[in-house]
N, CA, C, O and the ligand as a Tripos MOL2 file, in Angstrom:
@<TRIPOS>MOLECULE
protein
  285   283    72     0     0
PROTEIN
NO_CHARGES

@<TRIPOS>ATOM
      1 N           0.9840   -1.2600    0.0870 N.3       1 MET1
      2 CA          0.0960    0.0580   -0.0630 C.3       1 MET1
      3 C           0.8740    1.0900   -0.0150 C.2       1 MET1
      4 O           1.8390    1.0800    0.7500 O.2       1 MET1
      5 N           0.5980    2.1870   -0.8340 N.am      2 VAL2
      6 CA          1.3970    3.3500   -1.1980 C.3       2 VAL2
      7 C           0.7670    4.5840   -0.1540 C.2       2 VAL2
      8 O          -0.4090    4.9430   -0.1910 O.2       2 VAL2
      9 N           1.6610    5.0700    0.6510 N.am      3 ARG3
     10 CA          1.2210    6.0660    1.6370 C.3       3 ARG3
     11 C           1.8050    7.4580    1.1150 C.2       3 ARG3
     12 O           3.0140    7.6190    0.9480 O.2       3 ARG3
     13 N           0.9550    8.3450    0.8950 N.am      4 ILE4
     14 CA          1.5260    9.6230    0.4270 C.3       4 ILE4
     15 C           0.7810   10.7950    1.1020 C.2       4 ILE4
     16 O          -0.3430   10.6720    1.5890 O.2       4 ILE4
     17 N           1.4970   11.9490    1.0930 N.am      5 LYS5
     18 CA          0.8770   13.1330    1.6990 C.3       5 LYS5
     19 C          -0.3300   13.7100    0.9470 C.2       5 LYS5
     20 O          -0.1250   14.2240   -0.1530 O.2       5 LYS5
     21 N          -1.4910   13.6710    1.4180 N.am      6 SER6
     22 CA         -2.5850   14.0620    0.5430 C.3       6 SER6
     23 C          -2.3580   15.5450   -0.1470 C.2       6 SER6
     24 O          -2.8890   15.8880   -1.2020 O.2       6 SER6
     25 N          -1.5160   16.3170    0.6040 N.am      7 SER7
     26 CA         -1.2780   17.6880    0.0260 C.3       7 SER7
     27 C          -0.3100   17.7470   -1.2640 C.2       7 SER7
     28 O          -0.1580   18.7180   -2.0050 O.2       7 SER7
     29 N           0.2850   16.5350   -1.3560 N.am      8 GLN8
     30 CA          1.1880   16.6170   -2.6400 C.3       8 GLN8
     31 C           0.3190   16.0130   -3.8120 C.2       8 GLN8
     32 O          -0.4840   15.0820   -3.7560 O.2       8 GLN8
     33 N           0.7310   16.8620   -4.9900 N.am      9 THR9
     34 CA         -0.1530   16.5970   -6.0690 C.3       9 THR9
     35 C           0.7060   16.1600   -7.2640 C.2       9 THR9
     36 O           0.2370   15.4930   -8.1860 O.2       9 THR9
     37 N           2.0760   16.5960   -7.2040 N.am     10 VAL10
     38 CA          2.8200   16.2240   -8.2230 C.3      10 VAL10
     39 C           4.0330   15.4420   -7.7370 C.2      10 VAL10
     40 O           4.6740   15.9050   -6.7930 O.2      10 VAL10
     41 N           4.4110   14.2680   -8.3150 N.am     11 PHE11
     42 CA          5.4800   13.5480   -8.0890 C.3      11 PHE11
     43 C           6.5350   13.2400   -9.0990 C.2      11 PHE11
     44 O           6.2650   12.8390  -10.2320 O.2      11 PHE11
     45 N           7.7540   13.4430   -8.6510 N.am     12 THR12
     46 CA          8.8740   13.1560   -9.5360 C.3      12 THR12
     47 C           8.9770   11.6820   -9.7270 C.2      12 THR12
     48 O           8.3410   10.8860   -9.0360 O.2      12 THR12
     49 N           9.8550   11.3110  -10.7550 N.am     13 GLU13
     50 CA         10.1440    9.9070  -10.8800 C.3      13 GLU13
     51 C          10.6990    9.1360   -9.9370 C.2      13 GLU13
     52 O          10.4180    7.9590   -9.7140 O.2      13 GLU13
     53 N          11.6950    9.9750   -9.2380 N.am     14 ASP14
     54 CA         12.2920    9.4000   -7.9680 C.3      14 ASP14
     55 C          11.3180    9.0260   -6.7890 C.2      14 ASP14
     56 O          11.3770    7.9680   -6.1630 O.2      14 ASP14
     57 N          10.4650    9.9830   -6.5840 N.am     15 GLU15
     58 CA          9.5440    9.7040   -5.6310 C.3      15 GLU15
     59 C           8.5690    8.6850   -5.9120 C.2      15 GLU15
     60 O           8.1620    8.0250   -4.9550 O.2      15 GLU15
     61 N           8.0750    8.4200   -7.1930 N.am     16 VAL16
     62 CA          7.2290    7.4240   -7.6610 C.3      16 VAL16
     63 C           8.0850    5.9800   -7.5120 C.2      16 VAL16
     64 O           7.5250    4.9850   -7.0510 O.2      16 VAL16
     65 N           9.2150    5.9600   -7.8590 N.am     17 THR17
     66 CA         10.1530    4.8270   -7.8060 C.3      17 THR17
     67 C          10.2710    4.3340   -6.3600 C.2      17 THR17
     68 O          10.1700    3.1310   -6.1180 O.2      17 THR17
     69 N          10.4700    5.1830   -5.4540 N.am     18 SER18
     70 CA         10.7120    5.0300   -4.0010 C.3      18 SER18
     71 C           9.3060    4.6700   -3.2920 C.2      18 SER18
     72 O           9.2720    3.8670   -2.3600 O.2      18 SER18
     73 N           8.2220    5.2690   -3.7550 N.am     19 LEU19
     74 CA          6.9090    4.9910   -3.1700 C.3      19 LEU19
     75 C           6.2340    3.6810   -3.7350 C.2      19 LEU19
     76 O           5.5380    2.9900   -2.9910 O.2      19 LEU19
     77 N           6.4380    3.3550   -5.0200 N.am     20 THR20
     78 CA          5.8070    2.2590   -5.5220 C.3      20 THR20
     79 C           6.7510    0.8930   -5.5200 C.2      20 THR20
     80 O           6.2700   -0.2400   -5.5630 O.2      20 THR20
     81 N           8.1090    1.1700   -5.4640 N.am     21 GLY21
     82 CA          8.9710    0.0080   -5.5800 C.3      21 GLY21
     83 C           9.3020   -0.4610   -7.1420 C.2      21 GLY21
     84 O           9.9600   -1.4650   -7.4170 O.2      21 GLY21
     85 N           8.8070    0.3200   -7.9700 N.am     22 ILE22
     86 CA          9.1300    0.0390   -9.3200 C.3      22 ILE22
     87 C          10.1450    0.5940   -9.8420 C.2      22 ILE22
     88 O          10.2270    1.8130   -9.6910 O.2      22 ILE22
     89 N          11.0530    0.0010  -10.4880 N.am     23 CYS23
     90 CA         12.2560    0.6660  -11.0680 C.3      23 CYS23
     91 C          11.9550    1.5650  -12.1480 C.2      23 CYS23
     92 O          10.9190    1.4820  -12.8060 O.2      23 CYS23
     93 N          12.9940    2.5570  -12.3640 N.am     24 ARG24
     94 CA         12.8290    3.6100  -13.3690 C.3      24 ARG24
     95 C          12.5590    3.0650  -14.7920 C.2      24 ARG24
     96 O          11.7770    3.6520  -15.5390 O.2      24 ARG24
     97 N          13.1640    2.0220  -15.1350 N.am     25 GLU25
     98 CA         13.0320    1.4700  -16.5300 C.3      25 GLU25
     99 C          11.5910    1.1790  -16.6500 C.2      25 GLU25
    100 O          10.8990    1.6950  -17.5280 O.2      25 GLU25
    101 N          11.1150    0.3150  -15.7310 N.am     26 HIS26
    102 CA          9.6600   -0.0910  -15.8620 C.3      26 HIS26
    103 C           8.7110    1.0040  -15.6930 C.2      26 HIS26
    104 O           7.6720    0.9780  -16.3530 O.2      26 HIS26
    105 N           8.9410    1.9480  -14.8990 N.am     27 LEU27
    106 CA          8.0400    3.1790  -14.7610 C.3      27 LEU27
    107 C           7.9600    3.9700  -16.0750 C.2      27 LEU27
    108 O           6.9260    4.5100  -16.4690 O.2      27 LEU27
    109 N           9.0650    3.9920  -16.6820 N.am     28 ARG28
    110 CA          9.1140    5.0370  -17.8800 C.3      28 ARG28
    111 C           8.2860    4.1000  -19.0380 C.2      28 ARG28
    112 O           7.4370    4.6450  -19.7420 O.2      28 ARG28
    113 N           8.5840    2.7040  -19.1760 N.am     29 GLY29
    114 CA          7.9090    1.9460  -20.0100 C.3      29 GLY29
    115 C           6.4020    2.1440  -19.8930 C.2      29 GLY29
    116 O           5.6990    2.3800  -20.8760 O.2      29 GLY29
    117 N           5.9470    2.0390  -18.6780 N.am     30 LEU30
    118 CA          4.4840    2.1420  -18.1550 C.3      30 LEU30
    119 C           3.9540    3.5030  -18.6270 C.2      30 LEU30
    120 O           2.8780    3.6450  -19.2080 O.2      30 LEU30
    121 N           4.8430    4.5290  -18.3110 N.am     31 ALA31
    122 CA          4.2340    5.8430  -18.5990 C.3      31 ALA31
    123 C           4.0260    6.0750  -20.1380 C.2      31 ALA31
    124 O           3.0710    6.7330  -20.5510 O.2      31 ALA31
    125 N           4.9560    5.5120  -20.9650 N.am     32 ARG32
    126 CA          4.7930    5.5340  -22.4640 C.3      32 ARG32
    127 C           3.5340    4.8710  -22.8890 C.2      32 ARG32
    128 O           2.6070    5.4200  -23.4840 O.2      32 ARG32
    129 N           3.6120    3.4800  -22.4730 N.am     33 ASN33
    130 CA          2.4160    2.6260  -22.9410 C.3      33 ASN33
    131 C           1.1710    3.0070  -22.5630 C.2      33 ASN33
    132 O           0.2330    2.8620  -23.3470 O.2      33 ASN33
    133 N           0.9850    3.5630  -21.2720 N.am     34 LYS34
    134 CA         -0.3630    3.7460  -20.7780 C.3      34 LYS34
    135 C          -0.7320    5.3040  -20.7690 C.2      34 LYS34
    136 O          -1.7480    5.7750  -20.2580 O.2      34 LYS34
    137 N           0.3010    6.0360  -21.4410 N.am     35 HIS35
    138 CA          0.0790    7.5350  -21.4350 C.3      35 HIS35
    139 C          -0.3250    8.0500  -20.0760 C.2      35 HIS35
    140 O          -1.3780    8.6460  -19.8470 O.2      35 HIS35
    141 N           0.7080    7.7330  -19.1110 N.am     36 LEU36
    142 CA          0.5610    8.3490  -17.7530 C.3      36 LEU36
    143 C           1.8040    9.2540  -17.6530 C.2      36 LEU36
    144 O           2.8050    9.1550  -18.3620 O.2      36 LEU36
    145 N           1.5810   10.2050  -16.6080 N.am     37 GLY37
    146 CA          2.6370   11.0850  -16.2650 C.3      37 GLY37
    147 C           2.9830   12.2090  -17.3810 C.2      37 GLY37
    148 O           2.2960   12.2480  -18.4010 O.2      37 GLY37
    149 N           3.9030   12.9970  -17.2130 N.am     38 THR38
    150 CA          4.1780   14.0850  -18.1250 C.3      38 THR38
    151 C           5.6280   14.2200  -18.2810 C.2      38 THR38
    152 O           6.4060   14.3540  -17.3360 O.2      38 THR38
    153 N           5.9640   14.1780  -19.5490 N.am     39 LEU39
    154 CA          7.4800   14.3320  -19.7580 C.3      39 LEU39
    155 C           7.7520   15.9130  -19.8250 C.2      39 LEU39
    156 O           7.3590   16.7200  -20.6670 O.2      39 LEU39
    157 N           8.5340   16.1070  -18.6990 N.am     40 ALA40
    158 CA          8.9880   17.6460  -18.6070 C.3      40 ALA40
    159 C          10.2260   18.0020  -19.1770 C.2      40 ALA40
    160 O          11.2310   17.3470  -18.8980 O.2      40 ALA40
    161 N          10.2700   19.0270  -19.9920 N.am     41 GLY41
    162 CA         11.5340   19.5790  -20.5230 C.3      41 GLY41
    163 C          11.8780   18.8440  -21.6660 C.2      41 GLY41
    164 O          12.5210   17.8000  -21.5490 O.2      41 GLY41
    165 N          11.4750   19.3280  -22.9020 N.am     42 VAL42
    166 CA         11.7590   18.6870  -24.1880 C.3      42 VAL42
    167 C          13.2700   18.7030  -24.4310 C.2      42 VAL42
    168 O          13.8470   17.7090  -24.8730 O.2      42 VAL42
    169 N          13.9270   19.8890  -24.1260 N.am     43 ALA43
    170 CA         15.3070   20.0260  -24.2740 C.3      43 ALA43
    171 C          15.9030   19.0630  -23.6040 C.2      43 ALA43
    172 O          16.7190   18.3840  -24.2280 O.2      43 ALA43
    173 N          15.6860   18.8010  -22.3760 N.am     44 GLU44
    174 CA         16.3900   17.7570  -21.5820 C.3      44 GLU44
    175 C          16.1190   16.5060  -22.1530 C.2      44 GLU44
    176 O          17.0480   15.7000  -22.1120 O.2      44 GLU44
    177 N          14.8330   16.0700  -22.7960 N.am     45 ALA45
    178 CA         14.6080   14.6850  -23.2940 C.3      45 ALA45
    179 C          15.4360   14.5700  -24.4830 C.2      45 ALA45
    180 O          15.9430   13.4750  -24.7260 O.2      45 ALA45
    181 N          15.6310   15.5220  -25.2270 N.am     46 ALA46
    182 CA         16.3680   15.4380  -26.3390 C.3      46 ALA46
    183 C          17.9220   15.0960  -26.0690 C.2      46 ALA46
    184 O          18.6370   14.4580  -26.8420 O.2      46 ALA46
    185 N          18.2980   15.6220  -24.8630 N.am     47 ALA47
    186 CA         19.7260   15.4860  -24.4450 C.3      47 ALA47
    187 C          19.8360   14.1020  -23.7130 C.2      47 ALA47
    188 O          20.9160   13.7110  -23.2700 O.2      47 ALA47
    189 N          18.7390   13.4150  -23.6070 N.am     48 GLY48
    190 CA         18.6630   11.9960  -22.9980 C.3      48 GLY48
    191 C          18.5630   12.0420  -21.5830 C.2      48 GLY48
    192 O          18.7530   11.0200  -20.9220 O.2      48 GLY48
    193 N          18.2570   13.2330  -21.0050 N.am     49 ALA49
    194 CA         18.0490   13.4320  -19.5450 C.3      49 ALA49
    195 C          16.4670   13.4700  -19.2760 C.2      49 ALA49
    196 O          16.0260   14.5280  -18.8270 O.2      49 ALA49
    197 N          15.6960   12.5600  -19.4770 N.am     50 GLU50
    198 CA         14.3420   12.5580  -19.4470 C.3      50 GLU50
    199 C          13.9080   13.0060  -17.8900 C.2      50 GLU50
    200 O          14.5570   12.7080  -16.8860 O.2      50 GLU50
    201 N          12.8540   13.6710  -17.9070 N.am     51 LYS51
    202 CA         12.3300   14.0500  -16.5600 C.3      51 LYS51
    203 C          10.8270   13.8900  -16.6310 C.2      51 LYS51
    204 O          10.1250   14.6440  -17.3060 O.2      51 LYS51
    205 N          10.3170   12.8040  -15.8560 N.am     52 TRP52
    206 CA          8.9880   12.6630  -15.7870 C.3      52 TRP52
    207 C           8.3110   13.1450  -14.4900 C.2      52 TRP52
    208 O           8.8530   13.0920  -13.3870 O.2      52 TRP52
    209 N           7.0110   13.6450  -14.7410 N.am     53 LEU53
    210 CA          6.2850   14.0190  -13.4180 C.3      53 LEU53
    211 C           4.9300   13.2520  -13.4640 C.2      53 LEU53
    212 O           4.3320   13.0350  -14.5180 O.2      53 LEU53
    213 N           4.5090   12.8720  -12.2700 N.am     54 PHE54
    214 CA          3.2250   12.2000  -12.3030 C.3      54 PHE54
    215 C           2.3220   12.7780  -11.3310 C.2      54 PHE54
    216 O           2.7460   13.2580  -10.2800 O.2      54 PHE54
    217 N           1.1320   12.7520  -11.6290 N.am     55 SER55
    218 CA          0.0850   13.1960  -10.7780 C.3      55 SER55
    219 C          -0.2480   12.1690   -9.8470 C.2      55 SER55
    220 O           0.1960   11.0260   -9.9560 O.2      55 SER55
    221 N          -1.1630   12.6050   -8.7610 N.am     56 HIS56
    222 CA         -1.5660   11.7000   -7.7230 C.3      56 HIS56
    223 C          -2.2750   10.5200   -8.3660 C.2      56 HIS56
    224 O          -1.9800    9.3660   -8.0530 O.2      56 HIS56
    225 N          -3.1760   10.7960   -9.2330 N.am     57 SER57
    226 CA         -3.9480    9.5960   -9.9880 C.3      57 SER57
    227 C          -3.0330    8.7360  -10.7690 C.2      57 SER57
    228 O          -3.1440    7.5100  -10.8000 O.2      57 SER57
    229 N          -2.0420    9.4700  -11.4580 N.am     58 ASP58
    230 CA         -1.0370    8.5770  -12.3200 C.3      58 ASP58
    231 C          -0.3550    7.6780  -11.3380 C.2      58 ASP58
    232 O          -0.2140    6.5140  -11.7120 O.2      58 ASP58
    233 N           0.1040    8.0040  -10.1280 N.am     59 LEU59
    234 CA          0.8250    7.2700   -9.1080 C.3      59 LEU59
    235 C          -0.1190    6.1350   -8.7470 C.2      59 LEU59
    236 O           0.3740    5.0150   -8.6200 O.2      59 LEU59
    237 N          -1.4660    6.3110   -8.5640 N.am     60 MET60
    238 CA         -2.3720    5.2710   -8.0950 C.3      60 MET60
    239 C          -2.4530    4.2860   -9.3160 C.2      60 MET60
    240 O          -2.3960    3.0760   -9.0960 O.2      60 MET60
    241 N          -2.5680    4.7060  -10.4400 N.am     61 ILE61
    242 CA         -2.8760    3.8200  -11.5590 C.3      61 ILE61
    243 C          -1.4910    2.9820  -11.7240 C.2      61 ILE61
    244 O          -1.6130    1.7750  -11.9320 O.2      61 ILE61
    245 N          -0.3520    3.4610  -11.6560 N.am     62 VAL62
    246 CA          0.8770    2.8250  -11.7670 C.3      62 VAL62
    247 C           1.0380    1.8120  -10.7630 C.2      62 VAL62
    248 O           1.4660    0.6960  -11.0590 O.2      62 VAL62
    249 N           0.7070    2.1460   -9.5500 N.am     63 ASN63
    250 CA          0.6600    1.2280   -8.3850 C.3      63 ASN63
    251 C          -0.2410    0.0870   -8.6850 C.2      63 ASN63
    252 O           0.0950   -1.0260   -8.2800 O.2      63 ASN63
    253 N          -1.2900    0.2270   -9.3140 N.am     64 VAL64
    254 CA         -2.3000   -0.9420   -9.3960 C.3      64 VAL64
    255 C          -1.8880   -1.6970  -10.7410 C.2      64 VAL64
    256 O          -2.1800   -2.8900  -10.8260 O.2      64 VAL64
    257 N          -1.2600   -1.1000  -11.7420 N.am     65 LEU65
    258 CA         -0.9410   -1.8010  -12.9550 C.3      65 LEU65
    259 C           0.3180   -2.6500  -12.7640 C.2      65 LEU65
    260 O           0.4380   -3.7110  -13.3760 O.2      65 LEU65
    261 N           1.2610   -2.1970  -11.9220 N.am     66 HIS66
    262 CA          2.6600   -2.8060  -12.0170 C.3      66 HIS66
    263 C           3.0260   -3.2520  -10.4850 C.2      66 HIS66
    264 O           3.1320   -2.4950   -9.5190 O.2      66 HIS66
    265 N           3.1750   -4.5280  -10.5060 N.am     67 PRO67
    266 CA          3.8230   -4.9180   -8.9840 C.3      67 PRO67
    267 C           5.1780   -4.3550   -8.8400 C.2      67 PRO67
    268 O           5.9020   -3.9390   -9.7440 O.2      67 PRO67
    269 N           5.4280   -4.4020   -7.5310 N.am     68 ARG68
    270 CA          6.8630   -3.9400   -7.0460 C.3      68 ARG68
    271 C           7.9990   -4.6250   -7.8910 C.2      68 ARG68
    272 O           7.9140   -5.8340   -8.1060 O.2      68 ARG68
    273 N           8.8580   -4.0350   -8.2860 N.am     69 CYS69
    274 CA          9.9780   -4.9010   -9.0200 C.3      69 CYS69
    275 C          10.7980   -5.6540   -8.1610 C.2      69 CYS69
    276 O          11.1870   -5.2780   -7.0560 O.2      69 CYS69
    277 N          11.0840   -6.8790   -8.7760 N.am     70 GLN70
    278 CA         11.9240   -7.9150   -7.8270 C.3      70 GLN70
    279 C          13.1780   -8.1310   -8.2610 C.2      70 GLN70
    280 O          13.8090   -9.0110   -7.6760 O.2      70 GLN70
    281 N          13.7600   -7.4790   -9.2420 N.am     71 HIS71
    282 CA         15.0900   -7.7460   -9.9060 C.3      71 HIS71
    283 C          16.0380   -6.7530   -9.3040 C.2      71 HIS71
    284 O          17.2170   -6.7320   -9.6580 O.2      71 HIS71
    285 ZN         11.7720   -3.1530  -12.9630 Zn       72 ZN72
@<TRIPOS>BOND
     1     1     2 1
     2     2     3 1
     3     3     4 2
     4     3     5 am
     5     5     6 1
     6     6     7 1
     7     7     8 2
     8     7     9 am
     9     9    10 1
    10    10    11 1
    11    11    12 2
    12    11    13 am
    13    13    14 1
    14    14    15 1
    15    15    16 2
    16    15    17 am
    17    17    18 1
    18    18    19 1
    19    19    20 2
    20    19    21 am
    21    21    22 1
    22    22    23 1
    23    23    24 2
    24    23    25 am
    25    25    26 1
    26    26    27 1
    27    27    28 2
    28    27    29 am
    29    29    30 1
    30    30    31 1
    31    31    32 2
    32    31    33 am
    33    33    34 1
    34    34    35 1
    35    35    36 2
    36    35    37 am
    37    37    38 1
    38    38    39 1
    39    39    40 2
    40    39    41 am
    41    41    42 1
    42    42    43 1
    43    43    44 2
    44    43    45 am
    45    45    46 1
    46    46    47 1
    47    47    48 2
    48    47    49 am
    49    49    50 1
    50    50    51 1
    51    51    52 2
    52    51    53 am
    53    53    54 1
    54    54    55 1
    55    55    56 2
    56    55    57 am
    57    57    58 1
    58    58    59 1
    59    59    60 2
    60    59    61 am
    61    61    62 1
    62    62    63 1
    63    63    64 2
    64    63    65 am
    65    65    66 1
    66    66    67 1
    67    67    68 2
    68    67    69 am
    69    69    70 1
    70    70    71 1
    71    71    72 2
    72    71    73 am
    73    73    74 1
    74    74    75 1
    75    75    76 2
    76    75    77 am
    77    77    78 1
    78    78    79 1
    79    79    80 2
    80    79    81 am
    81    81    82 1
    82    82    83 1
    83    83    84 2
    84    83    85 am
    85    85    86 1
    86    86    87 1
    87    87    88 2
    88    87    89 am
    89    89    90 1
    90    90    91 1
    91    91    92 2
    92    91    93 am
    93    93    94 1
    94    94    95 1
    95    95    96 2
    96    95    97 am
    97    97    98 1
    98    98    99 1
    99    99   100 2
   100    99   101 am
   101   101   102 1
   102   102   103 1
   103   103   104 2
   104   103   105 am
   105   105   106 1
   106   106   107 1
   107   107   108 2
   108   107   109 am
   109   109   110 1
   110   110   111 1
   111   111   112 2
   112   111   113 am
   113   113   114 1
   114   114   115 1
   115   115   116 2
   116   115   117 am
   117   117   118 1
   118   118   119 1
   119   119   120 2
   120   119   121 am
   121   121   122 1
   122   122   123 1
   123   123   124 2
   124   123   125 am
   125   125   126 1
   126   126   127 1
   127   127   128 2
   128   127   129 am
   129   129   130 1
   130   130   131 1
   131   131   132 2
   132   131   133 am
   133   133   134 1
   134   134   135 1
   135   135   136 2
   136   135   137 am
   137   137   138 1
   138   138   139 1
   139   139   140 2
   140   139   141 am
   141   141   142 1
   142   142   143 1
   143   143   144 2
   144   143   145 am
   145   145   146 1
   146   146   147 1
   147   147   148 2
   148   147   149 am
   149   149   150 1
   150   150   151 1
   151   151   152 2
   152   151   153 am
   153   153   154 1
   154   154   155 1
   155   155   156 2
   156   155   157 am
   157   157   158 1
   158   158   159 1
   159   159   160 2
   160   159   161 am
   161   161   162 1
   162   162   163 1
   163   163   164 2
   164   163   165 am
   165   165   166 1
   166   166   167 1
   167   167   168 2
   168   167   169 am
   169   169   170 1
   170   170   171 1
   171   171   172 2
   172   171   173 am
   173   173   174 1
   174   174   175 1
   175   175   176 2
   176   175   177 am
   177   177   178 1
   178   178   179 1
   179   179   180 2
   180   179   181 am
   181   181   182 1
   182   182   183 1
   183   183   184 2
   184   183   185 am
   185   185   186 1
   186   186   187 1
   187   187   188 2
   188   187   189 am
   189   189   190 1
   190   190   191 1
   191   191   192 2
   192   191   193 am
   193   193   194 1
   194   194   195 1
   195   195   196 2
   196   195   197 am
   197   197   198 1
   198   198   199 1
   199   199   200 2
   200   199   201 am
   201   201   202 1
   202   202   203 1
   203   203   204 2
   204   203   205 am
   205   205   206 1
   206   206   207 1
   207   207   208 2
   208   207   209 am
   209   209   210 1
   210   210   211 1
   211   211   212 2
   212   211   213 am
   213   213   214 1
   214   214   215 1
   215   215   216 2
   216   215   217 am
   217   217   218 1
   218   218   219 1
   219   219   220 2
   220   219   221 am
   221   221   222 1
   222   222   223 1
   223   223   224 2
   224   223   225 am
   225   225   226 1
   226   226   227 1
   227   227   228 2
   228   227   229 am
   229   229   230 1
   230   230   231 1
   231   231   232 2
   232   231   233 am
   233   233   234 1
   234   234   235 1
   235   235   236 2
   236   235   237 am
   237   237   238 1
   238   238   239 1
   239   239   240 2
   240   239   241 am
   241   241   242 1
   242   242   243 1
   243   243   244 2
   244   243   245 am
   245   245   246 1
   246   246   247 1
   247   247   248 2
   248   247   249 am
   249   249   250 1
   250   250   251 1
   251   251   252 2
   252   251   253 am
   253   253   254 1
   254   254   255 1
   255   255   256 2
   256   255   257 am
   257   257   258 1
   258   258   259 1
   259   259   260 2
   260   259   261 am
   261   261   262 1
   262   262   263 1
   263   263   264 2
   264   263   265 am
   265   265   266 1
   266   266   267 1
   267   267   268 2
   268   267   269 am
   269   269   270 1
   270   270   271 1
   271   271   272 2
   272   271   273 am
   273   273   274 1
   274   274   275 1
   275   275   276 2
   276   275   277 am
   277   277   278 1
   278   278   279 1
   279   279   280 2
   280   279   281 am
   281   281   282 1
   282   282   283 1
   283   283   284 2
@<TRIPOS>SUBSTRUCTURE
     1 MET1         2 RESIDUE 1 A MET
     2 VAL2         6 RESIDUE 1 A VAL
     3 ARG3        10 RESIDUE 1 A ARG
     4 ILE4        14 RESIDUE 1 A ILE
     5 LYS5        18 RESIDUE 1 A LYS
     6 SER6        22 RESIDUE 1 A SER
     7 SER7        26 RESIDUE 1 A SER
     8 GLN8        30 RESIDUE 1 A GLN
     9 THR9        34 RESIDUE 1 A THR
    10 VAL10       38 RESIDUE 1 A VAL
    11 PHE11       42 RESIDUE 1 A PHE
    12 THR12       46 RESIDUE 1 A THR
    13 GLU13       50 RESIDUE 1 A GLU
    14 ASP14       54 RESIDUE 1 A ASP
    15 GLU15       58 RESIDUE 1 A GLU
    16 VAL16       62 RESIDUE 1 A VAL
    17 THR17       66 RESIDUE 1 A THR
    18 SER18       70 RESIDUE 1 A SER
    19 LEU19       74 RESIDUE 1 A LEU
    20 THR20       78 RESIDUE 1 A THR
    21 GLY21       82 RESIDUE 1 A GLY
    22 ILE22       86 RESIDUE 1 A ILE
    23 CYS23       90 RESIDUE 1 A CYS
    24 ARG24       94 RESIDUE 1 A ARG
    25 GLU25       98 RESIDUE 1 A GLU
    26 HIS26      102 RESIDUE 1 A HIS
    27 LEU27      106 RESIDUE 1 A LEU
    28 ARG28      110 RESIDUE 1 A ARG
    29 GLY29      114 RESIDUE 1 A GLY
    30 LEU30      118 RESIDUE 1 A LEU
    31 ALA31      122 RESIDUE 1 A ALA
    32 ARG32      126 RESIDUE 1 A ARG
    33 ASN33      130 RESIDUE 1 A ASN
    34 LYS34      134 RESIDUE 1 A LYS
    35 HIS35      138 RESIDUE 1 A HIS
    36 LEU36      142 RESIDUE 1 A LEU
    37 GLY37      146 RESIDUE 1 A GLY
    38 THR38      150 RESIDUE 1 A THR
    39 LEU39      154 RESIDUE 1 A LEU
    40 ALA40      158 RESIDUE 1 A ALA
    41 GLY41      162 RESIDUE 1 A GLY
    42 VAL42      166 RESIDUE 1 A VAL
    43 ALA43      170 RESIDUE 1 A ALA
    44 GLU44      174 RESIDUE 1 A GLU
    45 ALA45      178 RESIDUE 1 A ALA
    46 ALA46      182 RESIDUE 1 A ALA
    47 ALA47      186 RESIDUE 1 A ALA
    48 GLY48      190 RESIDUE 1 A GLY
    49 ALA49      194 RESIDUE 1 A ALA
    50 GLU50      198 RESIDUE 1 A GLU
    51 LYS51      202 RESIDUE 1 A LYS
    52 TRP52      206 RESIDUE 1 A TRP
    53 LEU53      210 RESIDUE 1 A LEU
    54 PHE54      214 RESIDUE 1 A PHE
    55 SER55      218 RESIDUE 1 A SER
    56 HIS56      222 RESIDUE 1 A HIS
    57 SER57      226 RESIDUE 1 A SER
    58 ASP58      230 RESIDUE 1 A ASP
    59 LEU59      234 RESIDUE 1 A LEU
    60 MET60      238 RESIDUE 1 A MET
    61 ILE61      242 RESIDUE 1 A ILE
    62 VAL62      246 RESIDUE 1 A VAL
    63 ASN63      250 RESIDUE 1 A ASN
    64 VAL64      254 RESIDUE 1 A VAL
    65 LEU65      258 RESIDUE 1 A LEU
    66 HIS66      262 RESIDUE 1 A HIS
    67 PRO67      266 RESIDUE 1 A PRO
    68 ARG68      270 RESIDUE 1 A ARG
    69 CYS69      274 RESIDUE 1 A CYS
    70 GLN70      278 RESIDUE 1 A GLN
    71 HIS71      282 RESIDUE 1 A HIS
    72 ZN72       285 GROUP 0 **** ****
């Protein structure tokens, strides 16, 4: 079960990975496939430094769709 502060509305990739236990690779794959989250900073993305932001509901969906990574 994921516990989060109800006042928080936007979550970074690092926060989502630590809250859900899903690794960054799987999280990004899920974000792309399910159209979850927002890719912030086009310039950064072009340079290979992607930065994803997730809403509260994105986080909940990710948590339901993907089990905690075991690798
Ligand atoms: Zn994984």
